[in-house]
Residue frames relative to the residue before (quaternion, step in Angstrom):
aa qw qx qy qz dx dy dz
M 1.0000 0.0000 0.0000 0.0000 0.00 0.00 0.00
P 0.6229 -0.5806 0.4076 0.3297 3.60 -1.29 0.66
V 0.5436 -0.5626 0.4792 0.3979 3.58 -1.20 0.22
I 0.4346 -0.7265 0.4944 0.1971 3.49 -0.96 1.03
D 0.3902 -0.6822 0.5599 0.2623 3.57 -0.96 0.68
S 0.2736 -0.8180 0.4824 0.1526 3.67 -0.46 1.10
T 0.3840 -0.7270 0.5352 0.1938 3.52 -1.10 0.83
F 0.4959 0.6941 -0.4474 0.2687 3.66 1.13 -0.25
R 0.0057 0.7809 -0.6246 0.0118 3.46 -1.11 0.97
P 0.2596 -0.8025 0.5050 0.1832 3.67 -0.49 0.94
P 0.5945 -0.5226 0.4485 0.4152 3.64 -1.19 0.26
I 0.6545 -0.5560 0.3627 0.3620 3.51 -1.08 0.73
W 0.7186 0.4330 -0.2561 0.4801 3.68 1.01 -0.80
L 0.7514 0.3296 -0.2301 0.5233 3.62 1.15 0.07
K 0.2518 0.7981 -0.4984 0.2265 3.52 0.96 1.04
N 0.6040 0.5875 -0.3453 0.4133 3.56 1.17 -0.30
G 0.5376 -0.6556 0.4191 0.3249 3.68 -0.89 0.73
H 0.6445 0.5056 -0.3178 0.4775 3.53 1.06 -0.61
T 0.7001 0.4460 -0.3086 0.4645 3.54 0.85 -0.87
Q 0.5935 0.5449 -0.3636 0.4677 3.61 1.10 -0.48
T 0.6460 0.5125 -0.2952 0.4826 3.59 1.13 -0.74
I 0.7868 0.4242 -0.1924 0.4050 3.50 0.65 -1.22
W 0.6060 0.6045 -0.3610 0.3702 3.61 1.00 -1.06
P 0.7309 0.4304 -0.3013 0.4356 3.68 0.57 -1.00
A 0.6337 0.5664 -0.3250 0.4148 3.50 1.12 -0.78
L 0.7041 0.4244 -0.2297 0.5209 3.60 1.13 -0.79
T 0.8543 0.2994 -0.1183 0.4080 3.67 0.78 -0.76
R 0.6179 0.6117 -0.3390 0.3592 3.53 1.19 -0.52
K 0.1295 -0.7612 0.6331 0.0546 3.50 -1.01 0.98
V 0.0486 -0.7867 0.6152 -0.0182 3.53 -0.81 1.15
N 0.4309 -0.6790 0.5124 0.3013 3.54 -1.03 0.75
A 0.4446 -0.7068 0.4673 0.2905 3.67 -0.73 0.97
P 0.5046 -0.6174 0.5107 0.3215 3.55 -1.07 0.77
D 0.5611 -0.5869 0.4818 0.3294 3.51 -1.28 0.36
Y 0.0430 -0.8712 0.4888 -0.0151 3.54 0.60 1.21
V 0.0814 -0.7219 0.6784 0.1094 3.56 -1.17 0.47
R 0.3302 -0.7826 0.5101 0.1353 3.56 -0.58 1.32
E 0.0183 -0.7567 0.6530 0.0244 3.50 -1.17 0.75
R 0.2255 -0.7509 0.6016 0.1528 3.64 -0.86 0.87
I 0.1295 -0.7770 0.6142 0.0472 3.55 -0.95 1.03
E 0.2996 -0.7417 0.5757 0.1691 3.51 -0.80 1.15
L 0.3137 -0.7828 0.5243 0.1180 3.49 -1.00 1.04
P 0.6548 -0.5600 0.3143 0.3986 3.57 -1.10 0.64
D 0.7004 0.4828 -0.2730 0.4492 3.61 1.05 -0.53
G 0.6578 -0.5368 0.3186 0.4215 3.60 1.32 0.23
D 0.6268 0.5092 -0.3498 0.4748 3.55 1.27 -0.18
F 0.2868 -0.7442 0.5681 0.2028 3.59 -1.29 -0.26
V 0.1411 -0.6962 0.6894 0.1418 3.47 -1.49 0.22
D 0.3564 -0.7129 0.5832 0.1571 3.46 -1.35 0.72
L 0.1512 -0.7765 0.6087 0.0610 3.58 -0.90 0.99
D 0.1679 -0.7637 0.6165 0.0923 3.49 -1.08 0.86
W 0.1900 -0.8171 0.5433 0.0322 3.48 -0.38 1.31
S 0.0212 -0.7547 0.6553 0.0243 3.70 -1.05 0.71
R 0.0284 -0.8541 0.5148 -0.0686 3.50 0.03 1.35
I 0.1287 -0.7695 0.6226 0.0607 3.57 -1.09 0.75
G 0.5799 -0.6006 0.3888 0.3896 3.56 1.19 -0.07
S 0.3782 0.7546 -0.4435 0.3013 3.50 1.30 0.59
R 0.4437 -0.6350 0.5611 0.2916 3.51 -1.37 0.21
R 0.6680 0.4540 -0.2852 0.5160 3.59 1.32 0.07
L 0.1288 -0.8103 0.5708 0.0306 3.59 -0.92 0.93
A 0.0554 -0.7557 0.6480 0.0773 3.58 -1.01 0.82
V 0.2364 -0.7423 0.6169 0.1119 3.54 -0.99 1.04
V 0.0931 -0.8333 0.5450 -0.0009 3.62 -0.61 1.12
L 0.1800 -0.7999 0.5720 0.0254 3.52 -0.97 1.02
H 0.3664 -0.7602 0.5021 0.1891 3.61 -0.79 1.02
G 0.5614 -0.5949 0.4544 0.3527 3.57 -1.30 -0.03
L 0.7918 -0.3309 0.2351 0.4564 3.47 -1.39 -0.20
E 0.8728 -0.0074 -0.0478 0.4857 3.51 -0.90 1.10
A 0.4568 0.6320 -0.4649 0.4193 3.55 1.20 0.71
S 0.2071 -0.7503 0.5956 0.1988 3.53 -1.21 -0.56
A 0.6968 -0.4109 0.3383 0.4808 3.67 -1.28 -0.14
Y 0.6566 0.4940 -0.3126 0.4766 3.68 1.19 -0.28
E 0.4254 0.6700 -0.5055 0.3385 3.68 1.15 0.22
H 0.6115 -0.6147 0.3299 0.3734 3.57 -0.94 0.89
Y 0.6693 0.4963 -0.3181 0.4523 3.68 0.95 -0.85
I 0.6351 0.4880 -0.3548 0.4822 3.62 1.01 -0.60
M 0.6745 0.4998 -0.3262 0.4345 3.66 0.74 -0.89
A 0.6455 0.5329 -0.3083 0.4519 3.57 1.11 -0.86
L 0.6509 0.4745 -0.3219 0.4976 3.61 0.98 -0.82
V 0.5954 0.5667 -0.3705 0.4325 3.65 0.90 -0.77
N 0.6970 0.4962 -0.2556 0.4503 3.48 0.82 -1.17
A 0.6688 0.4889 -0.3050 0.4698 3.59 1.00 -0.87
L 0.6529 0.5026 -0.3220 0.4664 3.59 1.02 -0.65
N 0.5982 0.5473 -0.3384 0.4776 3.53 1.06 -0.79
K 0.6864 0.4870 -0.2939 0.4530 3.56 0.81 -0.96
R 0.7138 0.4280 -0.2481 0.4957 3.60 1.06 -0.55
G 0.6686 -0.5694 0.2750 0.3913 3.55 1.25 0.36
W 0.5498 0.6186 -0.4035 0.3903 3.62 1.17 0.55
D 0.3267 -0.6125 0.6582 0.2915 3.58 -1.23 0.40
V 0.1456 -0.8106 0.5643 0.0566 3.56 -1.02 0.70
L 0.1340 -0.7514 0.6432 0.0602 3.56 -0.99 0.90
A 0.0991 -0.7817 0.6152 0.0235 3.62 -0.48 1.27
M 0.2066 -0.7925 0.5696 0.0689 3.51 -0.56 1.32
N 0.2869 -0.7201 0.6171 0.1357 3.51 -1.09 0.96
F 0.3593 -0.7078 0.5496 0.2604 3.62 -0.76 0.75
R 0.7110 -0.4779 0.2922 0.4251 3.53 -1.17 0.55
S 0.8409 0.1412 -0.1721 0.4934 3.58 -0.96 1.09
C 0.6271 0.5813 -0.3420 0.3898 3.59 1.21 0.03
S 0.5911 0.6111 -0.3468 0.3961 3.63 1.31 -0.09
G 0.6700 -0.4705 0.2953 0.4926 3.62 1.26 0.14
E 0.7222 0.2984 -0.2139 0.5863 3.63 1.26 -0.03
P 0.4694 -0.6676 0.4934 0.3010 3.61 -0.87 0.98
N 0.4554 -0.6550 0.5187 0.3074 3.56 -1.20 0.66
R 0.6506 -0.6072 0.3473 0.2956 3.51 -1.29 0.33
K 0.7059 0.4115 -0.2276 0.5297 3.54 1.25 -0.12
W 0.6119 -0.5586 0.4412 0.3448 3.52 -1.33 0.50
S 0.6320 0.4711 -0.3143 0.5290 3.54 1.19 -0.51
G 0.1537 -0.8039 0.5651 0.1038 3.61 -1.12 0.21
Y 0.6701 -0.4286 0.3445 0.4985 3.66 -0.48 -1.07
H 0.0392 -0.7907 0.6086 0.0530 3.63 -1.20 0.27
S 0.7729 -0.4170 0.2448 0.4110 3.59 -1.39 0.16
G 0.7593 0.3343 -0.2156 0.5150 3.59 1.05 -0.39
H 0.4791 0.7079 -0.4245 0.2985 3.60 1.13 0.03
T 0.0125 0.8451 -0.5301 0.0675 3.54 0.14 1.41
I 0.4604 0.7139 -0.4486 0.2776 3.63 1.23 -0.16
D 0.6763 0.4420 -0.3348 0.4849 3.65 0.84 -0.80
L 0.6471 0.4908 -0.3894 0.4344 3.66 0.82 -0.58
H 0.6084 0.5466 -0.3453 0.4603 3.61 1.02 -0.65
H 0.6564 0.4746 -0.3297 0.4850 3.61 0.94 -0.77
V 0.6736 0.4938 -0.3222 0.4457 3.62 0.87 -0.71
I 0.6163 0.5401 -0.3324 0.4668 3.58 1.03 -0.76
N 0.6562 0.5080 -0.2938 0.4744 3.59 0.92 -1.00
L 0.6489 0.5440 -0.3040 0.4366 3.52 0.96 -0.85
V 0.6278 0.5579 -0.2746 0.4682 3.51 1.16 -0.88
L 0.6745 0.4988 -0.2665 0.4746 3.43 1.03 -1.09
E 0.6957 0.4769 -0.2906 0.4517 3.59 0.91 -0.85
R 0.8074 0.3695 -0.1461 0.4363 3.59 1.00 -0.85
E 0.7435 0.4008 -0.1671 0.5086 3.49 1.14 -0.78
D 0.2263 -0.7839 0.5588 0.1483 3.61 -1.04 0.60
Y 0.1607 0.7946 -0.5564 0.1818 3.47 0.02 1.47
D 0.4283 -0.7226 0.4783 0.2562 3.56 -0.98 0.77
T 0.7766 0.1847 -0.0557 0.5998 3.57 1.30 -0.69
R 0.0298 0.8006 -0.5971 0.0405 3.58 -0.80 0.88
V 0.0400 -0.7939 0.6053 -0.0420 3.56 -0.93 1.10
L 0.2219 -0.7431 0.6093 0.1653 3.53 -1.24 0.29
A 0.0579 -0.7836 0.6185 0.0117 3.55 -1.12 0.86
G 0.0431 0.8326 -0.5521 0.0134 3.60 -0.77 0.79
F 0.2843 -0.7476 0.5864 0.1280 3.56 -1.15 0.68
S 0.8657 -0.0037 -0.0103 0.5004 3.58 -1.07 0.89
L 0.8082 0.0572 -0.0337 0.5851 3.64 -0.48 -1.03
G 0.6728 0.4917 -0.3051 0.4609 3.56 0.83 -0.97
G 0.5877 0.5545 -0.3622 0.4648 3.62 1.12 -0.46
N 0.6469 0.5210 -0.3024 0.4676 3.57 1.05 -0.94
V 0.6077 0.5314 -0.3252 0.4925 3.59 1.03 -0.91
S 0.7018 0.4812 -0.3045 0.4281 3.66 0.70 -1.00
L 0.6927 0.4630 -0.3040 0.4620 3.56 0.87 -0.85
K 0.6379 0.5121 -0.3331 0.4689 3.65 0.99 -0.76
Y 0.6544 0.5021 -0.3316 0.4580 3.60 0.96 -0.76
A 0.6596 0.4900 -0.3313 0.4638 3.55 0.94 -0.80
G 0.6791 0.4979 -0.3076 0.4431 3.59 0.97 -0.68
E 0.7113 0.4742 -0.2714 0.4422 3.48 0.91 -0.93
Q 0.6623 0.4877 -0.2798 0.4952 3.51 1.16 -0.58
G 0.1537 -0.8363 0.5180 0.0931 3.60 1.09 -0.56
E 0.8588 -0.0648 0.1005 0.4982 3.50 -0.99 -1.01
A 0.5926 0.5953 -0.3851 0.3823 3.57 1.10 -0.39
L 0.6161 0.5275 -0.3505 0.4683 3.58 1.30 -0.10
L 0.4539 0.6917 -0.4484 0.3384 3.57 1.26 -0.19
G 0.7752 0.2419 -0.1833 0.5541 3.67 -0.57 0.95
K 0.6654 0.4779 -0.2948 0.4919 3.67 1.19 -0.31
L 0.7718 0.0586 0.0205 0.6328 3.55 0.93 -1.18
D 0.3743 -0.7738 0.4799 0.1758 3.47 -1.07 0.66
A 0.7565 -0.1093 0.0872 0.6388 3.46 1.32 -0.75
V 0.2139 -0.7558 0.6076 0.1177 3.45 -1.42 0.34
A 0.0746 -0.7736 0.6274 0.0483 3.61 -1.10 0.66
A 0.0118 -0.7947 0.6065 -0.0235 3.66 -0.78 1.00
V 0.1082 -0.8220 0.5590 -0.0067 3.49 -0.90 1.10
S 0.8561 0.0340 -0.0918 0.5074 3.50 -0.95 1.03
V 0.2640 0.8350 -0.4320 0.2155 3.49 0.84 1.10
P 0.2516 -0.7617 0.5643 0.1948 3.56 -0.71 0.86
I 0.1498 -0.8627 0.4823 0.0249 3.46 0.34 1.43
H 0.7288 0.3019 -0.1907 0.5842 3.55 1.28 -0.26
L 0.2706 -0.8577 0.4192 0.1242 3.53 0.30 1.44
S 0.6812 0.5292 -0.3372 0.3772 3.59 0.81 -0.90
S 0.7023 0.4559 -0.2661 0.4776 3.50 0.90 -0.88
C 0.6149 0.5479 -0.3245 0.4652 3.61 1.15 -0.68
A 0.6678 0.4784 -0.3089 0.4793 3.57 0.85 -0.93
A 0.6530 0.4901 -0.3310 0.4731 3.60 0.90 -0.62
K 0.6556 0.4862 -0.3356 0.4703 3.66 0.94 -0.70
I 0.6124 0.5548 -0.3621 0.4314 3.65 0.87 -0.84
G 0.6678 0.5380 -0.3102 0.4103 3.60 0.96 -0.75
K 0.7435 0.3873 -0.1869 0.5121 3.51 1.32 -0.49
T 0.6828 0.5464 -0.3161 0.3677 3.55 0.86 -0.75
F 0.8336 0.1378 -0.1359 0.5174 3.57 -1.23 0.72
G 0.6790 -0.5278 0.3111 0.4045 3.56 0.95 0.95
G 0.6202 -0.5825 0.3423 0.3986 3.61 1.13 0.42
V 0.3467 0.7651 -0.4925 0.2277 3.59 1.20 0.30
Y 0.6917 0.4864 -0.2925 0.4465 3.48 0.91 -0.87
N 0.5846 0.5631 -0.3377 0.4766 3.56 1.21 -0.74
R 0.6799 0.5062 -0.2813 0.4499 3.62 0.79 -1.00
R 0.6226 0.5604 -0.3038 0.4538 3.53 1.06 -0.97
F 0.7459 0.4307 -0.2504 0.4421 3.57 0.57 -1.04
L 0.6567 0.5265 -0.2844 0.4589 3.45 1.08 -0.92
G 0.6005 0.5504 -0.3313 0.4761 3.53 1.15 -0.59
Y 0.6270 0.5178 -0.3241 0.4834 3.59 1.00 -0.80
F 0.6556 0.5137 -0.3008 0.4645 3.61 0.88 -0.93
K 0.6800 0.4920 -0.2987 0.4542 3.58 0.76 -0.92
E 0.6686 0.4922 -0.3089 0.4640 3.58 0.92 -0.84
K 0.6653 0.4853 -0.3232 0.4663 3.60 0.97 -0.78
L 0.6772 0.5010 -0.3017 0.4465 3.59 0.87 -0.85
Q 0.5734 0.5828 -0.3655 0.4449 3.52 1.12 -0.61
T 0.7014 0.4682 -0.2832 0.4568 3.56 0.93 -0.77
K 0.7173 0.3824 -0.2364 0.5323 3.55 1.37 -0.25
A 0.2608 0.8247 -0.4753 0.1611 3.54 1.40 0.29
H 0.6091 0.5722 -0.3507 0.4227 3.62 1.15 -0.75
L 0.6692 0.4872 -0.3174 0.4627 3.67 1.14 -0.35
A 0.4615 0.6940 -0.4484 0.3232 3.60 1.12 -0.23
P 0.4710 -0.6861 0.4662 0.3001 3.59 -0.92 0.81
D 0.7547 0.0965 -0.0593 0.6462 3.57 1.28 -0.54
P 0.5273 -0.6594 0.4619 0.2717 3.64 -0.76 1.16
K 0.6345 0.5731 -0.3382 0.3931 3.57 1.00 -0.94
I 0.6058 0.5648 -0.3786 0.4130 3.64 0.96 -0.68
V 0.5849 0.5434 -0.4030 0.4474 3.69 0.95 -0.56
D 0.6862 0.4571 -0.3048 0.4767 3.65 0.71 -0.99
Q 0.6235 0.5194 -0.3720 0.4507 3.65 0.91 -0.61
I 0.6615 0.4972 -0.3316 0.4530 3.64 0.95 -0.84
M 0.6297 0.5675 -0.3255 0.4189 3.54 0.99 -0.82
G 0.6871 0.4732 -0.2615 0.4854 3.61 1.20 -0.60
L 0.5362 0.6514 -0.4096 0.3469 3.66 1.12 -0.12
T 0.2950 -0.7847 0.5375 0.0912 3.46 -1.20 0.77
L 0.7538 0.3183 -0.1348 0.5588 3.55 1.25 -0.65
L 0.5114 -0.6280 0.4801 0.3370 3.61 -1.09 0.60
T 0.5989 0.5693 -0.3769 0.4186 3.57 1.01 -0.61
D 0.6629 0.4930 -0.2997 0.4772 3.59 1.06 -0.77
F 0.5852 0.5554 -0.3511 0.4752 3.53 1.23 -0.71
D 0.6899 0.4722 -0.3016 0.4584 3.65 0.90 -0.87
D 0.5971 0.5680 -0.3345 0.4571 3.53 1.24 -0.63
L 0.7746 0.3802 -0.1855 0.4701 3.57 0.93 -0.96
Y 0.8137 0.2184 -0.1371 0.5210 3.60 0.98 -0.68
T 0.7051 0.5016 -0.3137 0.3910 3.62 0.43 -1.25
G 0.7027 0.4979 -0.2625 0.4352 3.53 0.81 -1.13
P 0.7852 0.3762 -0.2110 0.4443 3.54 0.39 -1.28
V 0.6545 0.5132 -0.3402 0.4388 3.55 0.87 -0.80
H 0.7621 0.3524 -0.2079 0.5019 3.68 1.01 -0.55
G 0.7307 -0.5238 0.2416 0.3653 3.50 1.09 0.74
F 0.5926 0.5435 -0.3776 0.4592 3.58 1.33 0.26
K 0.6306 -0.5417 0.3937 0.3923 3.65 -1.15 0.42
D 0.7618 -0.1742 0.1569 0.6039 3.58 0.85 -0.87
G 0.7628 -0.3741 0.2619 0.4578 3.53 -1.35 -0.22
E 0.6472 0.5333 -0.3320 0.4318 3.62 0.92 -0.72
D 0.6329 0.5097 -0.3059 0.4960 3.59 1.12 -0.87
Y 0.5870 0.5383 -0.3393 0.5006 3.62 1.09 -0.73
Y 0.6953 0.4847 -0.3053 0.4341 3.65 0.67 -1.01
Q 0.7095 0.4970 -0.2609 0.4260 3.53 0.86 -0.95
K 0.7205 0.4303 -0.2343 0.4907 3.55 1.07 -0.75
S 0.7445 0.4320 -0.2134 0.4621 3.60 1.19 -0.45
S 0.4927 0.6555 -0.4294 0.3785 3.52 1.32 -0.20
S 0.3897 -0.7330 0.5007 0.2452 3.60 -0.78 0.89
S 0.4833 0.6638 -0.4530 0.3473 3.60 1.20 -0.14
G 0.6699 0.5047 -0.2943 0.4582 3.57 1.16 -0.48
F 0.6947 0.4546 -0.2498 0.4983 3.59 1.25 -0.22
L 0.4663 0.7100 -0.4646 0.2502 3.76 1.09 -0.23
E 0.6612 0.5313 -0.3324 0.4123 3.53 0.88 -0.80
G 0.6383 0.5345 -0.3178 0.4537 3.63 1.28 -0.32
I 0.5064 0.6720 -0.4238 0.3352 3.57 1.21 -0.17
K 0.1479 -0.8209 0.5515 0.0020 3.55 -0.89 1.09
I 0.6643 0.3990 -0.2790 0.5672 3.62 1.28 0.14
P 0.6307 -0.5513 0.3709 0.4010 3.63 -1.13 0.55
T 0.0595 0.8239 -0.5548 0.0992 3.55 -0.72 1.12
L 0.1754 -0.7806 0.5944 0.0806 3.49 -0.79 1.04
L 0.1316 -0.7330 0.6626 0.0797 3.52 -1.21 0.88
L 0.0372 -0.8303 0.5556 -0.0221 3.58 -0.57 1.12
N 0.0993 0.8197 -0.5392 0.1660 3.56 -0.08 1.41
A 0.3539 -0.7341 0.5365 0.2190 3.65 -0.69 1.03
L 0.5184 -0.6643 0.4461 0.3015 3.51 -0.99 0.73
D 0.6992 0.4369 -0.2483 0.5086 3.62 1.28 -0.50
D 0.3266 0.7642 -0.5049 0.2332 3.55 1.20 0.14
P 0.3684 -0.7712 0.4699 0.2206 3.67 -0.46 1.04
F 0.6380 0.5314 -0.3203 0.4561 3.63 1.22 -0.23
L 0.7339 0.4701 -0.2360 0.4298 3.58 1.16 -0.64
T 0.3019 -0.7180 0.5993 0.1850 3.47 -1.34 0.46
D 0.7541 -0.3837 0.3023 0.4391 3.57 -1.39 -0.01
Y 0.6254 0.5575 -0.3418 0.4258 3.56 1.08 -0.67
C 0.6608 0.5341 -0.3272 0.4136 3.64 1.16 -0.38
F 0.6495 0.4722 -0.3032 0.5131 3.63 1.26 0.28
P 0.0199 0.8741 -0.4852 -0.0065 3.63 0.55 1.05
K 0.0214 -0.8555 0.5171 -0.0166 3.57 0.65 1.23
E 0.6457 0.4800 -0.3686 0.4656 3.71 0.99 -0.44
L 0.6562 0.5335 -0.3389 0.4123 3.65 0.99 -0.56
A 0.5926 0.6471 -0.3464 0.3319 3.49 1.06 -1.00
P 0.7380 0.4145 -0.2762 0.4553 3.62 0.65 -0.91
K 0.6453 0.5043 -0.3202 0.4761 3.61 1.17 -0.20
T 0.7095 0.4373 -0.2380 0.4987 3.62 1.12 -0.44
P 0.3682 -0.8112 0.4001 0.2152 3.70 -0.14 1.18
H 0.7736 0.3373 -0.2074 0.4948 3.59 1.02 -0.54
F 0.5893 0.5905 -0.3297 0.4420 3.62 1.37 0.13
Y 0.0969 -0.7933 0.6011 0.0048 3.61 -0.60 1.12
L 0.0788 -0.7872 0.6101 0.0433 3.61 -0.88 0.88
E 0.0048 -0.7718 0.6357 -0.0136 3.53 -1.02 1.02
V 0.0270 -0.8194 0.5709 -0.0435 3.53 -0.75 1.22
P 0.1822 -0.7777 0.5967 0.0764 3.51 -0.19 1.32
I 0.5504 -0.6216 0.4387 0.3439 3.54 -1.02 0.74
K 0.7846 0.2021 -0.0866 0.5797 3.57 1.07 -0.85
G 0.3852 0.7515 -0.5043 0.1804 3.56 -1.34 0.15
G 0.3416 -0.7774 0.4763 0.2283 3.51 1.19 -0.49
H 0.6183 -0.5035 0.4337 0.4196 3.56 -1.17 -0.56
V 0.8036 -0.1333 0.0438 0.5784 3.62 -0.46 1.26
G 0.4405 0.6785 -0.4804 0.3388 3.61 0.96 0.77
F 0.2930 0.7892 -0.5196 0.1459 3.63 -0.01 -1.40
V 0.1881 0.7449 -0.5970 0.2311 3.49 0.76 1.14
P 0.2664 -0.8240 0.4765 0.1517 3.60 -0.39 1.24
S 0.5523 -0.5151 0.5063 0.4162 3.54 -1.36 0.15
G 0.7303 0.4009 -0.2897 0.4711 3.61 -1.29 0.37
S 0.8302 -0.1733 0.1677 0.5025 3.48 -1.14 -0.81
R 0.1329 -0.8169 0.5572 0.0672 3.57 -0.81 0.93
R 0.2352 0.7707 -0.5416 0.2396 3.68 1.14 0.59
E 0.7468 0.1169 -0.0525 0.6525 3.48 1.05 -0.98
Y 0.3286 -0.7142 0.5753 0.2257 3.54 -0.93 0.83
W 0.7184 -0.4976 0.2619 0.4095 3.53 -1.24 0.58
T 0.6550 0.5443 -0.3276 0.4092 3.59 0.83 -0.86
E 0.6479 0.5483 -0.3028 0.4335 3.53 1.13 -0.79
K 0.6512 0.4048 -0.3015 0.5667 3.57 1.37 -0.11
R 0.6725 0.5292 -0.3217 0.4053 3.64 0.87 -0.87
V 0.6677 0.4918 -0.3349 0.4474 3.57 0.86 -0.87
P 0.6943 0.4377 -0.3224 0.4716 3.70 0.64 -0.89
D 0.6113 0.5369 -0.3581 0.4581 3.67 1.05 -0.66
F 0.6361 0.5231 -0.3426 0.4520 3.63 0.95 -0.74
F 0.6492 0.4927 -0.3214 0.4822 3.58 0.95 -0.83
A 0.6804 0.4975 -0.2994 0.4470 3.60 0.82 -0.94
E 0.6783 0.4958 -0.2912 0.4575 3.60 0.93 -0.85
I 0.7142 0.4825 -0.2427 0.4453 3.55 0.82 -1.13
L 0.7762 0.3569 -0.1693 0.4915 3.59 1.14 -0.71
G 0.4317 -0.7495 0.4021 0.3003 3.48 1.47 0.13
L 0.3301 0.7627 -0.4894 0.2643 3.52 1.03 0.99
D 0.5167 -0.5996 0.4879 0.3680 3.60 -1.16 0.44
């Protein structure tokens, strides 16, 4: 499908990609949905927690958060509220160890970890009776969503009806390197600090106590992926993890309507994250590239009760599926 002309316009005082990224993360207050939590036991003995926000609809949206976030992240709660208001039940899935309780294994989740999502989707299909089912993911959750749609291909027909992915580092290698350098390394230190804190709480699960000390001494996310993310999750190293988990390599396999929404000024993304040449050649893949918006920002001009993506994502689902 062709590249979509974007309607997003930022306020004049939030035109920088960094300010669009940081401002909502620091200042936005969102009313929490009326979640009902459900714990799902996984085949490998671990668990994930699901947060349901039901209104009695025949439509369901599954929503995935970004790196080290949760169903209670402001952008997730805001989209859940927006979807509820527009007639959707919502299932916000927390990745392993992101629901407020550490998972049971030394391993966790990563940008290409689609196994748990597949388990949850199948559980929903088996147990719930919905006429329409869609998937929306942000950042890491967007990469998981796109990779899942591409690797499943035609197997998703009749299971999911559409996908929307926002602010997605579809080329993990270049994005990981960029995060280590951009904005004085602030983003790199923030995420790495989250990982260190989380793994300290699971230190007793480490196969070798020395690895915990090694992790605590790291200063770059790329080194963390070399030491932990890659090897612990079955990859040779960080680069092998990046190559096999990047959703960019799966886009051509997508067989259901799918939107990728990446801002051109996103401080986490590189040129590889805007596949403008691929979009016209792939019948089910839609690409929208606003000039501004930052990373999971999209603070609009005018009223800011709902941010732009909280309108754009439901609108895409409604338009592409012919919903009222």
